N, C-alpha and C positions, 0 to 999 in steps of 0.2 A: 501587249505580250510581256511576261517577264523574264527578264534576263536568264539564259540557259547555264546550267551550271558547269562552270569552268571545270568542276573535277568530281567526275561520276563515281559510281562501282565500279567500275572497269579498272579506274585508275587506284582506288582502293584497294582492290584484289593484288593489282601489280605490285604495288607496295608493300603488303604482307608477305607474296612470294620472295619479294627480293630480301626480306627481312628474314625471313628465314633460311634462305637460300645462305646468304653473307653469314649468318648465324651459324650454319653448321661447318663453315670454313675458317673461320676467323673468332667466334664468339661473341656472344652481345654485346658482354659490355666493350669490346673494340668498333663497335659499329657506330657510326656519326648518323645525323640525318641527311648530311649531305650525301654520303654513301648510299646511304639506302636510295636516295632520291635518284641520284645516277644508275644504279643497277636496275630501277624502275622504270628508265627512261623518261624522267619526270624532273619536276622543282621540288626544291624544298618548301616551297611555298605550299605545295599539294599536301605534303606530310603534316604541314600547321592548320592546314584548312580541312583535312580530313579526320586528323585525329588529335590536334594540339598539341603534341610533343611526340619526344621516343616514347616516353613512360607511357602516352596515350594509345601509340601503335601497340606498346606490349601487352596494355592490357587488353585490348581490339583482339589480339592475334591469340590469346587466352581463351578468351569468351569464343572466339569463333574456333576454336582446336575443341573445345570441350561440348559446344552448342552440335556439332558433329557428331561425336561420340554419343552423347544423350539421344539426339532423333536415331542412330542406327539401333540403339539398346531398345529404345521406346516402340520400334518399328517391329521389334520381336513379338511374336505371338505368344501369348500366355495360356498355355493348356493346362490340364488338371495333375501334368506330370513334372514338378517343378526340377527334378534332376535332369530332364531334356530340355526344359528352359535355360537351366545355367550353362547347358553345352551350346546351345543355339546363340547365346548371352556373348559367348567366346570367340565365335567366329564372327559375331559382329564386331568384336574390338579388335579382331584378327582384321577383318576388312579397314576399319579406322586407321591401324598402323600401318600396313603395309602399301595403302594407297597414297599416303604422302608422306614417306620414310623423312625427309627433313623435317616436316611440319610433326611429325611424332616425336622425334629427337629433341627438339624445342620443347614441346609438351611436357616431355617425361623430365628430362636435365635440368630445365630451365624453371617449369612452373611446378613441377612435381619435388624435384630434388631439391630444390632451392624455395623453401617457405618465405622467405623474407622478399621476395618480389613482388612487385606491385598488380594487385590484381584489381578489378572493378568489383563492386556488389554482384552486378549482372553474371561478370565471369565467375563467381564463385558460388552464386545459386546454381548457373548451369552444371557446373562440376559436381555438385553435390547433388541434383538431381540425376546425373547419369550413374554416380556411384549407388545412388536408390534403388536402381533398378536391380543392379545383381546383390545386395542387401536384402531387397523383396524376396527373390526368389531364394536365396539360401535360408532366411526366417520361414520360407513358406516349405522347407524341407524339414524345420525345425519344428513344425506347428503338425505336419504330417507323420513324425515322430521316424522320420529318416534318417537322423543323423547318429551315427553311433557313437556309444558312449556318453559321454558329458563334454563333447564338445563346444567351445565356444564358438557360436555362430559368427561374432565378429573375426574371430581368428581364421574361421575358415573363408570369408570373404578377403582378410589382407592374403592367406597364401595362396587363394585363386589368382587374384592380383598379381602376383609376385611369379605366378608359373605364366600367366599370359603375358606380361611384358618379358619375361624371360625369352620364351617362344617368338614373340616379335620381334625382339632385338636380335635375336640368332635368325631368322628370317631375314629381317632387312639385311643382314650381312653375307646372306647368302650360304649358311650353316647349317640349314636343314635338310640338305640333299633336293633331289628332283623332285621330291613329290612332298612339299610343306603339310599341306592340307592332311594329308594321313600320319603325319608327325604331329601335328597338332589333336588330332582326334586320339590317337593311342594314349599322347600325354595326359589330355583334361580326362581321357576317360579313366586312367590310373590314378588320378587325383581321386575324382568323384569316387572310384570304388574304394577307396581307402578312407573315406569321411560318410558315406551313405550306405546302408542297407536297402533292399528291395521295398518293393512296396507289401509284397505278399510277407516278407518276413516281419515287416512294420506292423502288419495287420495282425 
């Protein structure tokens, strides 16, 4: 019988949880392998065994965060109405952002806001796949003749991402009032109204 693993997936998840929690309060650069291990109730040996280094832990966090976003977006049903599909994707993004606020903040401020941060090839690939879901929906709107004027689809993608991030950040701060879902719906609908015409008008 083989020797059982000393450090398993549960330990791995505890370490990532500890890292994101400490990063939210102290900032990533102030963290140490020892501090992360102590917060997770394990040893520095576990960090090195599972991730190789603090940088390896950082890369693993990036990958797992954006894998979750990609999976939520890919699970959205694709219909004949790309406008509807964009709205559905916005709410999938909302789920990603609000289910783990500290992890979301780390994803956006550490990995999106600081382009020089280390990321694995796997993490970069999965983050591109996540963005690709929105990009495809916007380009389907263009192909259907729904984009008003000479809108650049890539600009639309950027603006939609900015809107979703702003809404998510406000919701995580408790600034969207008693019905955040209604606020999301109103804001996303208004933004899409500014970019897209109806199917009937396009025809």
